[in-house]
All heavy atoms as a GROMACS GRO file, in nm:
protein
  488
    1MET      N    1  -2.785  -7.982  16.618
    1MET     CA    2  -2.734  -7.973  16.483
    1MET      C    3  -2.590  -8.024  16.481
    1MET      O    4  -2.511  -7.992  16.567
    1MET     CB    5  -2.738  -7.829  16.434
    1MET     CG    6  -2.658  -7.808  16.309
    1MET     SD    7  -2.697  -7.660  16.221
    1MET     CE    8  -2.862  -7.693  16.180
    2LYS      N    9  -2.558  -8.100  16.380
    2LYS     CA   10  -2.423  -8.151  16.364
    2LYS      C   11  -2.333  -8.043  16.306
    2LYS      O   12  -2.376  -7.963  16.224
    2LYS     CB   13  -2.424  -8.272  16.271
    2LYS     CG   14  -2.503  -8.388  16.323
    2LYS     CD   15  -2.503  -8.500  16.221
    2LYS     CE   16  -2.594  -8.610  16.268
    2LYS     NZ   17  -2.609  -8.713  16.165
    3ILE      N   18  -2.207  -8.046  16.344
    3ILE     CA   19  -2.111  -7.948  16.294
    3ILE      C   20  -2.096  -7.957  16.143
    3ILE      O   21  -2.069  -7.860  16.076
    3ILE     CB   22  -1.975  -7.961  16.367
    3ILE    CG1   23  -1.885  -7.843  16.341
    3ILE    CG2   24  -1.905  -8.090  16.328
    3ILE    CD1   25  -1.917  -7.724  16.421
    4GLU      N   26  -2.118  -8.077  16.084
    4GLU     CA   27  -2.105  -8.094  15.940
    4GLU      C   28  -2.208  -8.012  15.863
    4GLU      O   29  -2.192  -7.989  15.744
    4GLU     CB   30  -2.121  -8.242  15.900
    4GLU     CG   31  -2.025  -8.338  15.966
    4GLU     CD   32  -2.084  -8.395  16.095
    4GLU    OE1   33  -2.195  -8.447  16.095
    4GLU    OE2   34  -2.015  -8.384  16.197
    5ASP      N   35  -2.316  -7.973  15.928
    5ASP     CA   36  -2.420  -7.897  15.861
    5ASP      C   37  -2.381  -7.752  15.838
    5ASP      O   38  -2.443  -7.683  15.760
    5ASP     CB   39  -2.550  -7.902  15.942
    5ASP     CG   40  -2.612  -8.042  15.942
    5ASP    OD1   41  -2.580  -8.122  15.853
    5ASP    OD2   42  -2.691  -8.070  16.033
    6GLU      N   43  -2.279  -7.706  15.907
    6GLU     CA   44  -2.236  -7.568  15.891
    6GLU      C   45  -2.168  -7.549  15.755
    6GLU      O   46  -2.105  -7.640  15.702
    6GLU     CB   47  -2.138  -7.527  16.001
    6GLU     CG   48  -2.200  -7.526  16.137
    6GLU     CD   49  -2.104  -7.482  16.244
    6GLU    OE1   50  -1.982  -7.479  16.221
    6GLU    OE2   51  -2.153  -7.449  16.352
    7ARG      N   52  -2.182  -7.429  15.700
    7ARG     CA   53  -2.121  -7.396  15.572
    7ARG      C   54  -2.041  -7.266  15.588
    7ARG      O   55  -2.091  -7.169  15.642
    7ARG     CB   56  -2.227  -7.373  15.464
    7ARG     CG   57  -2.318  -7.490  15.440
    7ARG     CD   58  -2.245  -7.602  15.370
    7ARG     NE   59  -2.336  -7.707  15.332
    7ARG     CZ   60  -2.352  -7.820  15.396
    7ARG    NH1   61  -2.287  -7.842  15.506
    7ARG    NH2   62  -2.435  -7.911  15.354
    8GLU      N   63  -1.918  -7.269  15.540
    8GLU     CA   64  -1.834  -7.149  15.543
    8GLU      C   65  -1.828  -7.090  15.403
    8GLU      O   66  -1.801  -7.161  15.306
    8GLU     CB   67  -1.694  -7.183  15.591
    8GLU     CG   68  -1.606  -7.061  15.601
    8GLU     CD   69  -1.469  -7.094  15.656
    8GLU    OE1   70  -1.459  -7.120  15.778
    8GLU    OE2   71  -1.375  -7.096  15.576
    9ILE      N   72  -1.855  -6.961  15.394
    9ILE     CA   73  -1.850  -6.889  15.267
    9ILE      C   74  -1.741  -6.783  15.280
    9ILE      O   75  -1.751  -6.692  15.363
    9ILE     CB   76  -1.985  -6.822  15.236
    9ILE    CG1   77  -2.096  -6.925  15.234
    9ILE    CG2   78  -1.977  -6.746  15.104
    9ILE    CD1   79  -2.236  -6.867  15.238
   10ARG      N   80  -1.637  -6.799  15.202
   10ARG     CA   81  -1.527  -6.701  15.205
   10ARG      C   82  -1.555  -6.593  15.102
   10ARG      O   83  -1.583  -6.622  14.986
   10ARG     CB   84  -1.394  -6.768  15.176
   10ARG     CG   85  -1.354  -6.861  15.288
   10ARG     CD   86  -1.216  -6.919  15.265
   10ARG     NE   87  -1.185  -7.012  15.370
   10ARG     CZ   88  -1.116  -6.981  15.477
   10ARG    NH1   89  -1.070  -6.860  15.493
   10ARG    NH2   90  -1.092  -7.072  15.570
   11LEU      N   91  -1.547  -6.468  15.147
   11LEU     CA   92  -1.579  -6.354  15.062
   11LEU      C   93  -1.470  -6.249  15.068
   11LEU      O   94  -1.406  -6.232  15.170
   11LEU     CB   95  -1.709  -6.288  15.108
   11LEU     CG   96  -1.835  -6.371  15.107
   11LEU    CD1   97  -1.947  -6.294  15.173
   11LEU    CD2   98  -1.872  -6.404  14.965
   12ASN      N   99  -1.455  -6.179  14.960
   12ASN     CA  100  -1.371  -6.061  14.960
   12ASN      C  101  -1.460  -5.944  14.917
   12ASN      O  102  -1.430  -5.872  14.823
   12ASN     CB  103  -1.253  -6.079  14.865
   12ASN     CG  104  -1.149  -5.971  14.884
   12ASN    OD1  105  -1.147  -5.904  14.986
   12ASN    ND2  106  -1.065  -5.954  14.785
   13LEU      N  107  -1.574  -5.934  14.984
   13LEU     CA  108  -1.672  -5.830  14.952
   13LEU      C  109  -1.704  -5.748  15.076
   13LEU      O  110  -1.711  -5.800  15.186
   13LEU     CB  111  -1.803  -5.894  14.902
   13LEU     CG  112  -1.795  -5.978  14.775
   13LEU    CD1  113  -1.929  -6.049  14.753
   13LEU    CD2  114  -1.761  -5.892  14.655
   14ARG      N  115  -1.727  -5.621  15.054
   14ARG     CA  116  -1.772  -5.533  15.162
   14ARG      C  117  -1.923  -5.547  15.177
   14ARG      O  118  -1.991  -5.599  15.089
   14ARG     CB  119  -1.738  -5.388  15.129
   14ARG     CG  120  -1.591  -5.360  15.111
   14ARG     CD  121  -1.564  -5.220  15.059
   14ARG     NE  122  -1.624  -5.209  14.925
   14ARG     CZ  123  -1.698  -5.106  14.884
   14ARG    NH1  124  -1.722  -5.004  14.960
   14ARG    NH2  125  -1.748  -5.106  14.762
   15HIS      N  126  -1.976  -5.498  15.288
   15HIS     CA  127  -2.122  -5.499  15.306
   15HIS      C  128  -2.190  -5.428  15.190
   15HIS      O  129  -2.294  -5.472  15.144
   15HIS     CB  130  -2.160  -5.432  15.438
   15HIS     CG  131  -2.152  -5.523  15.556
   15HIS    ND1  132  -2.208  -5.492  15.675
   15HIS    CD2  133  -2.096  -5.644  15.573
   15HIS    CE1  134  -2.187  -5.590  15.761
   15HIS    NE2  135  -2.118  -5.683  15.701
   16GLN      N  136  -2.132  -5.318  15.144
   16GLN     CA  137  -2.193  -5.244  15.034
   16GLN      C  138  -2.200  -5.328  14.907
   16GLN      O  139  -2.298  -5.326  14.835
   16GLN     CB  140  -2.117  -5.115  15.006
   16GLN     CG  141  -2.185  -5.026  14.901
   16GLN     CD  142  -2.324  -4.981  14.944
   16GLN    OE1  143  -2.338  -4.917  15.047
   16GLN    NE2  144  -2.426  -5.014  14.867
   17ASP      N  145  -2.096  -5.407  14.881
   17ASP     CA  146  -2.095  -5.494  14.764
   17ASP      C  147  -2.206  -5.599  14.773
   17ASP      O  148  -2.278  -5.623  14.676
   17ASP     CB  149  -1.960  -5.566  14.749
   17ASP     CG  150  -1.845  -5.469  14.728
   17ASP    OD1  151  -1.864  -5.366  14.663
   17ASP    OD2  152  -1.734  -5.501  14.777
   18ILE      N  153  -2.219  -5.661  14.890
   18ILE     CA  154  -2.323  -5.763  14.910
   18ILE      C  155  -2.461  -5.698  14.900
   18ILE      O  156  -2.552  -5.753  14.838
   18ILE     CB  157  -2.306  -5.835  15.045
   18ILE    CG1  158  -2.171  -5.907  15.048
   18ILE    CG2  159  -2.420  -5.934  15.070
   18ILE    CD1  160  -2.132  -5.959  15.185
   19ALA      N  161  -2.476  -5.580  14.956
   19ALA     CA  162  -2.603  -5.507  14.949
   19ALA      C  163  -2.639  -5.477  14.803
   19ALA      O  164  -2.756  -5.492  14.764
   19ALA     CB  165  -2.596  -5.379  15.030
   20ASN      N  166  -2.542  -5.437  14.725
   20ASN     CA  167  -2.568  -5.410  14.583
   20ASN      C  168  -2.616  -5.535  14.511
   20ASN      O  169  -2.708  -5.529  14.430
   20ASN     CB  170  -2.443  -5.355  14.515
   20ASN     CG  171  -2.407  -5.215  14.561
   20ASN    OD1  172  -2.487  -5.145  14.621
   20ASN    ND2  173  -2.284  -5.174  14.534
   21ILE      N  174  -2.553  -5.648  14.539
   21ILE     CA  175  -2.594  -5.775  14.478
   21ILE      C  176  -2.736  -5.811  14.518
   21ILE      O  177  -2.815  -5.858  14.437
   21ILE     CB  178  -2.496  -5.888  14.518
   21ILE    CG1  179  -2.359  -5.862  14.453
   21ILE    CG2  180  -2.550  -6.025  14.479
   21ILE    CD1  181  -2.247  -5.948  14.509
   22ALA      N  182  -2.770  -5.786  14.644
   22ALA     CA  183  -2.903  -5.819  14.697
   22ALA      C  184  -3.006  -5.709  14.669
   22ALA      O  185  -3.123  -5.723  14.708
   22ALA     CB  186  -2.894  -5.843  14.848
   23VAL      N  187  -2.965  -5.603  14.604
   23VAL     CA  188  -3.051  -5.489  14.571
   23VAL      C  189  -3.117  -5.433  14.697
   23VAL      O  190  -3.239  -5.424  14.709
   23VAL     CB  191  -3.156  -5.525  14.463
   23VAL    CG1  192  -3.224  -5.400  14.410
   23VAL    CG2  193  -3.094  -5.603  14.348
   24THR      N  194  -3.033  -5.399  14.792
   24THR     CA  195  -3.079  -5.336  14.916
   24THR      C  196  -2.973  -5.236  14.961
   24THR      O  197  -2.873  -5.216  14.894
   24THR     CB  198  -3.107  -5.444  15.024
   24THR    OG1  199  -3.175  -5.383  15.133
   24THR    CG2  200  -2.981  -5.512  15.072
   25THR      N  201  -2.997  -5.172  15.073
   25THR     CA  202  -2.899  -5.076  15.125
   25THR      C  203  -2.802  -5.146  15.219
   25THR      O  204  -2.832  -5.254  15.272
   25THR     CB  205  -2.968  -4.963  15.203
   25THR    OG1  206  -3.030  -5.018  15.319
   25THR    CG2  207  -3.070  -4.891  15.117
   26ARG      N  208  -2.687  -5.086  15.239
   26ARG     CA  209  -2.589  -5.141  15.332
   26ARG      C  210  -2.648  -5.148  15.472
   26ARG      O  211  -2.627  -5.244  15.545
   26ARG     CB  212  -2.461  -5.056  15.331
   26ARG     CG  213  -2.352  -5.118  15.419
   26ARG     CD  214  -2.246  -5.018  15.457
   26ARG     NE  215  -2.296  -4.898  15.520
   26ARG     CZ  216  -2.338  -4.889  15.647
   26ARG    NH1  217  -2.336  -4.994  15.726
   26ARG    NH2  218  -2.382  -4.774  15.695
   27GLN      N  219  -2.723  -5.046  15.510
   27GLN     CA  220  -2.782  -5.043  15.643
   27GLN      C  221  -2.880  -5.159  15.664
   27GLN      O  222  -2.882  -5.223  15.769
   27GLN     CB  223  -2.854  -4.909  15.668
   27GLN     CG  224  -2.762  -4.790  15.672
   27GLN     CD  225  -2.733  -4.731  15.534
   27GLN    OE1  226  -2.766  -4.786  15.430
   27GLN    NE2  227  -2.666  -4.616  15.533
   28THR      N  228  -2.962  -5.185  15.563
   28THR     CA  229  -3.057  -5.296  15.572
   28THR      C  230  -2.983  -5.428  15.580
   28THR      O  231  -3.017  -5.515  15.662
   28THR     CB  232  -3.153  -5.295  15.452
   28THR    OG1  233  -3.228  -5.172  15.454
   28THR    CG2  234  -3.248  -5.413  15.455
   29LEU      N  235  -2.883  -5.445  15.497
   29LEU     CA  236  -2.804  -5.568  15.499
   29LEU      C  237  -2.741  -5.591  15.635
   29LEU      O  238  -2.747  -5.700  15.691
   29LEU     CB  239  -2.696  -5.565  15.391
   29LEU     CG  240  -2.608  -5.690  15.391
   29LEU    CD1  241  -2.677  -5.805  15.321
   29LEU    CD2  242  -2.474  -5.662  15.332
   30THR      N  243  -2.682  -5.486  15.692
   30THR     CA  244  -2.618  -5.498  15.824
   30THR      C  245  -2.722  -5.535  15.930
   30THR      O  246  -2.696  -5.621  16.015
   30THR     CB  247  -2.546  -5.367  15.860
   30THR    OG1  248  -2.446  -5.342  15.762
   30THR    CG2  249  -2.482  -5.375  15.998
   31SER      N  250  -2.840  -5.476  15.924
   31SER     CA  251  -2.946  -5.511  16.018
   31SER      C  252  -2.987  -5.657  16.006
   31SER      O  253  -3.006  -5.726  16.106
   31SER     CB  254  -3.069  -5.422  15.995
   31SER     OG  255  -3.040  -5.289  16.026
   32ILE      N  256  -3.000  -5.705  15.882
   32ILE     CA  257  -3.038  -5.844  15.860
   32ILE      C  258  -2.928  -5.937  15.909
   32ILE      O  259  -2.956  -6.037  15.978
   32ILE     CB  260  -3.070  -5.868  15.711
   32ILE    CG1  261  -3.199  -5.795  15.674
   32ILE    CG2  262  -3.081  -6.018  15.680
   32ILE    CD1  263  -3.225  -5.788  15.525
   33PHE      N  264  -2.802  -5.907  15.876
   33PHE     CA  265  -2.691  -5.989  15.924
   33PHE      C  266  -2.690  -5.994  16.076
   33PHE      O  267  -2.672  -6.100  16.135
   33PHE     CB  268  -2.558  -5.935  15.872
   33PHE     CG  269  -2.514  -5.989  15.738
   33PHE    CD1  270  -2.602  -6.049  15.651
   33PHE    CD2  271  -2.382  -5.978  15.699
   33PHE    CE1  272  -2.562  -6.099  15.529
   33PHE    CE2  273  -2.339  -6.026  15.576
   33PHE     CZ  274  -2.429  -6.088  15.492
   34ASN      N  275  -2.708  -5.880  16.141
   34ASN     CA  276  -2.707  -5.876  16.287
   34ASN      C  277  -2.821  -5.958  16.347
   34ASN      O  278  -2.803  -6.025  16.449
   34ASN     CB  279  -2.709  -5.732  16.337
   34ASN     CG  280  -2.578  -5.662  16.313
   34ASN    OD1  281  -2.473  -5.724  16.299
   34ASN    ND2  282  -2.582  -5.530  16.304
   35GLU      N  283  -2.937  -5.955  16.284
   35GLU     CA  284  -3.050  -6.036  16.332
   35GLU      C  285  -3.018  -6.185  16.317
   35GLU      O  286  -3.046  -6.265  16.406
   35GLU     CB  287  -3.176  -6.002  16.254
   35GLU     CG  288  -3.297  -6.080  16.300
   35GLU     CD  289  -3.424  -6.042  16.226
   35GLU    OE1  290  -3.430  -5.934  16.164
   35GLU    OE2  291  -3.517  -6.124  16.229
   36LEU      N  292  -2.957  -6.222  16.205
   36LEU     CA  293  -2.919  -6.362  16.183
   36LEU      C  294  -2.816  -6.407  16.286
   36LEU      O  295  -2.821  -6.521  16.334
   36LEU     CB  296  -2.867  -6.380  16.041
   36LEU     CG  297  -2.970  -6.365  15.929
   36LEU    CD1  298  -2.903  -6.362  15.792
   36LEU    CD2  299  -3.077  -6.473  15.935
   37VAL      N  300  -2.724  -6.319  16.322
   37VAL     CA  301  -2.625  -6.351  16.426
   37VAL      C  302  -2.695  -6.370  16.561
   37VAL      O  303  -2.669  -6.468  16.632
   37VAL     CB  304  -2.516  -6.241  16.435
   37VAL    CG1  305  -2.430  -6.259  16.559
   37VAL    CG2  306  -2.428  -6.242  16.310
   38ARG      N  307  -2.784  -6.278  16.597
   38ARG     CA  308  -2.857  -6.289  16.724
   38ARG      C  309  -2.935  -6.419  16.734
   38ARG      O  310  -2.950  -6.477  16.842
   38ARG     CB  311  -2.954  -6.171  16.741
   38ARG     CG  312  -2.890  -6.046  16.793
   38ARG     CD  313  -2.994  -5.944  16.836
   38ARG     NE  314  -3.088  -5.908  16.730
   38ARG     CZ  315  -3.068  -5.815  16.637
   38ARG    NH1  316  -2.955  -5.748  16.634
   38ARG    NH2  317  -3.159  -5.790  16.545
   39ASN      N  318  -2.986  -6.466  16.620
   39ASN     CA  319  -3.064  -6.589  16.617
   39ASN      C  320  -2.978  -6.715  16.601
   39ASN      O  321  -3.031  -6.825  16.590
   39ASN     CB  322  -3.170  -6.583  16.506
   39ASN     CG  323  -3.278  -6.483  16.537
   39ASN    OD1  324  -3.318  -6.465  16.651
   39ASN    ND2  325  -3.326  -6.414  16.435
   40GLY      N  326  -2.846  -6.697  16.600
   40GLY     CA  327  -2.755  -6.811  16.591
   40GLY      C  328  -2.751  -6.877  16.455
   40GLY      O  329  -2.703  -6.990  16.443
   41ILE      N  330  -2.799  -6.809  16.353
   41ILE     CA  331  -2.804  -6.867  16.220
   41ILE      C  332  -2.671  -6.851  16.146
   41ILE      O  333  -2.627  -6.942  16.075
   41ILE     CB  334  -2.920  -6.806  16.138
   41ILE    CG1  335  -3.052  -6.840  16.209
   41ILE    CG2  336  -2.919  -6.856  15.994
   41ILE    CD1  337  -3.172  -6.767  16.156
   42ILE      N  338  -2.607  -6.735  16.164
   42ILE     CA  339  -2.476  -6.712  16.101
   42ILE      C  340  -2.381  -6.646  16.199
   42ILE      O  341  -2.424  -6.592  16.302
   42ILE     CB  342  -2.485  -6.622  15.974
   42ILE    CG1  343  -2.521  -6.477  16.012
   42ILE    CG2  344  -2.579  -6.679  15.871
   42ILE    CD1  345  -2.501  -6.376  15.900
   43ASN      N  346  -2.255  -6.652  16.167
   43ASN     CA  347  -2.150  -6.568  16.225
   43ASN      C  348  -2.077  -6.510  16.105
   43ASN      O  349  -2.068  -6.576  16.000
   43ASN     CB  350  -2.052  -6.648  16.310
   43ASN     CG  351  -2.111  -6.690  16.442
   43ASN    OD1  352  -2.206  -6.630  16.491
   43ASN    ND2  353  -2.056  -6.794  16.499
   44TYR      N  354  -2.024  -6.390  16.116
   44TYR     CA  355  -1.952  -6.335  16.003
   44TYR      C  356  -1.844  -6.240  16.049
   44TYR      O  357  -1.846  -6.188  16.160
   44TYR     CB  358  -2.047  -6.266  15.904
   44TYR     CG  359  -2.103  -6.134  15.952
   44TYR    CD1  360  -2.042  -6.015  15.914
   44TYR    CD2  361  -2.215  -6.128  16.032
   44TYR    CE1  362  -2.093  -5.893  15.957
   44TYR    CE2  363  -2.267  -6.008  16.075
   44TYR     CZ  364  -2.206  -5.890  16.037
   44TYR     OH  365  -2.256  -5.770  16.079
   45ASN      N  366  -1.748  -6.224  15.960
   45ASN     CA  367  -1.647  -6.121  15.977
   45ASN      C  368  -1.613  -6.068  15.838
   45ASN      O  369  -1.684  -6.098  15.742
   45ASN     CB  370  -1.523  -6.174  16.053
   45ASN     CG  371  -1.451  -6.284  15.980
   45ASN    OD1  372  -1.446  -6.287  15.858
   45ASN    ND2  373  -1.393  -6.376  16.055
   46ARG      N  374  -1.507  -5.992  15.826
   46ARG     CA  375  -1.477  -5.928  15.698
   46ARG      C  376  -1.448  -6.026  15.585
   46ARG      O  377  -1.465  -5.993  15.469
   46ARG     CB  378  -1.357  -5.835  15.712
   46ARG     CG  379  -1.387  -5.714  15.793
   46ARG     CD  380  -1.267  -5.625  15.798
   46ARG     NE  381  -1.301  -5.502  15.865
   46ARG     CZ  382  -1.236  -5.391  15.850
   46ARG    NH1  383  -1.130  -5.386  15.773
   46ARG    NH2  384  -1.275  -5.282  15.914
   47ARG      N  385  -1.402  -6.144  15.616
   47ARG     CA  386  -1.358  -6.236  15.510
   47ARG      C  387  -1.446  -6.359  15.491
   47ARG      O  388  -1.432  -6.429  15.392
   47ARG     CB  389  -1.216  -6.280  15.537
   47ARG     CG  390  -1.120  -6.165  15.538
   47ARG     CD  391  -0.980  -6.215  15.521
   47ARG     NE  392  -0.888  -6.104  15.531
   47ARG     CZ  393  -0.840  -6.038  15.427
   47ARG    NH1  394  -0.877  -6.071  15.306
   47ARG    NH2  395  -0.756  -5.939  15.444
   48LYS      N  396  -1.536  -6.386  15.586
   48LYS     CA  397  -1.617  -6.506  15.568
   48LYS      C  398  -1.749  -6.496  15.644
   48LYS      O  399  -1.764  -6.418  15.737
   48LYS     CB  400  -1.540  -6.630  15.613
   48LYS     CG  401  -1.516  -6.637  15.762
   48LYS     CD  402  -1.438  -6.762  15.799
   48LYS     CE  403  -1.412  -6.763  15.948
   48LYS     NZ  404  -1.334  -6.880  15.988
   49ILE      N  405  -1.842  -6.579  15.599
   49ILE     CA  406  -1.970  -6.598  15.666
   49ILE      C  407  -1.978  -6.745  15.702
   49ILE      O  408  -1.957  -6.831  15.616
   49ILE     CB  409  -2.088  -6.560  15.576
   49ILE    CG1  410  -2.080  -6.413  15.534
   49ILE    CG2  411  -2.221  -6.591  15.646
   49ILE    CD1  412  -2.183  -6.375  15.428
   50LEU      N  413  -2.003  -6.775  15.827
   50LEU     CA  414  -2.024  -6.912  15.870
   50LEU      C  415  -2.175  -6.932  15.889
   50LEU      O  416  -2.236  -6.869  15.976
   50LEU     CB  417  -1.951  -6.941  16.001
   50LEU     CG  418  -1.969  -7.082  16.058
   50LEU    CD1  419  -1.913  -7.187  15.961
   50LEU    CD2  420  -1.904  -7.093  16.195
   51VAL      N  421  -2.234  -7.012  15.802
   51VAL     CA  422  -2.377  -7.040  15.811
   51VAL      C  423  -2.391  -7.159  15.905
   51VAL      O  424  -2.358  -7.272  15.871
   51VAL     CB  425  -2.436  -7.070  15.672
   51VAL    CG1  426  -2.586  -7.096  15.683
   51VAL    CG2  427  -2.408  -6.955  15.576
   52ARG      N  428  -2.439  -7.132  16.024
   52ARG     CA  429  -2.449  -7.233  16.129
   52ARG      C  430  -2.575  -7.317  16.115
   52ARG      O  431  -2.578  -7.433  16.154
   52ARG     CB  432  -2.442  -7.167  16.265
   52ARG     CG  433  -2.312  -7.086  16.285
   52ARG     CD  434  -2.300  -7.030  16.423
   52ARG     NE  435  -2.298  -7.137  16.519
   52ARG     CZ  436  -2.187  -7.197  16.563
   52ARG    NH1  437  -2.071  -7.162  16.516
   52ARG    NH2  438  -2.194  -7.292  16.652
   53LYS      N  439  -2.681  -7.258  16.065
   53LYS     CA  440  -2.808  -7.328  16.050
   53LYS      C  441  -2.863  -7.303  15.910
   53LYS      O  442  -2.956  -7.224  15.890
   53LYS     CB  443  -2.910  -7.280  16.154
   53LYS     CG  444  -2.868  -7.303  16.297
   53LYS     CD  445  -2.970  -7.246  16.392
   53LYS     CE  446  -2.928  -7.262  16.536
   53LYS     NZ  447  -3.026  -7.200  16.628
   54PRO      N  448  -2.809  -7.371  15.809
   54PRO     CA  449  -2.850  -7.343  15.670
   54PRO      C  450  -3.000  -7.362  15.647
   54PRO      O  451  -3.060  -7.288  15.568
   54PRO     CB  452  -2.770  -7.442  15.586
   54PRO     CG  453  -2.679  -7.514  15.677
   54PRO     CD  454  -2.707  -7.473  15.817
   55GLU      N  455  -3.060  -7.456  15.718
   55GLU     CA  456  -3.204  -7.482  15.698
   55GLU      C  457  -3.289  -7.363  15.738
   55GLU      O  458  -3.401  -7.347  15.690
   55GLU     CB  459  -3.247  -7.609  15.774
   55GLU     CG  460  -3.252  -7.594  15.924
   55GLU     CD  461  -3.117  -7.605  15.995
   55GLU    OE1  462  -3.013  -7.625  15.929
   55GLU    OE2  463  -3.115  -7.592  16.119
   56GLU      N  464  -3.239  -7.277  15.825
   56GLU     CA  465  -3.313  -7.158  15.868
   56GLU      C  466  -3.316  -7.049  15.761
   56GLU      O  467  -3.394  -6.953  15.771
   56GLU     CB  468  -3.250  -7.100  15.995
   56GLU     CG  469  -3.257  -7.192  16.115
   56GLU     CD  470  -3.397  -7.204  16.172
   56GLU    OE1  471  -3.475  -7.108  16.164
   56GLU    OE2  472  -3.428  -7.311  16.226
   57LEU      N  473  -3.234  -7.062  15.659
   57LEU     CA  474  -3.229  -6.961  15.553
   57LEU      C  475  -3.324  -6.991  15.439
   57LEU      O  476  -3.338  -6.911  15.347
   57LEU     CB  477  -3.086  -6.948  15.499
   57LEU     CG  478  -2.983  -6.898  15.599
   57LEU    CD1  479  -2.845  -6.902  15.537
   57LEU    CD2  480  -3.018  -6.759  15.649
   58LEU      N  481  -3.393  -7.105  15.445
   58LEU     CA  482  -3.486  -7.142  15.337
   58LEU      C  483  -3.617  -7.074  15.350
   58LEU      O  484  -3.662  -7.036  15.450
   58LEU     CB  485  -3.505  -7.294  15.336
   58LEU     CG  486  -3.380  -7.376  15.314
   58LEU    CD1  487  -3.412  -7.524  15.322
   58LEU    CD2  488  -3.317  -7.344  15.180
   0.00000   0.00000   0.00000
């Protein structure tokens, strides 16, 4: 995969805020994020999400 395919999403949202938007629980969201990290699809921290493999999210 080319580095240009990566997408950075800057957020000022907590996990609970994102969970509310996605209509799920914070615990479920954290589990999903952690699975995506393990699979190399995303990296994230408090301020941004780096989508490393956007095609995997389709």
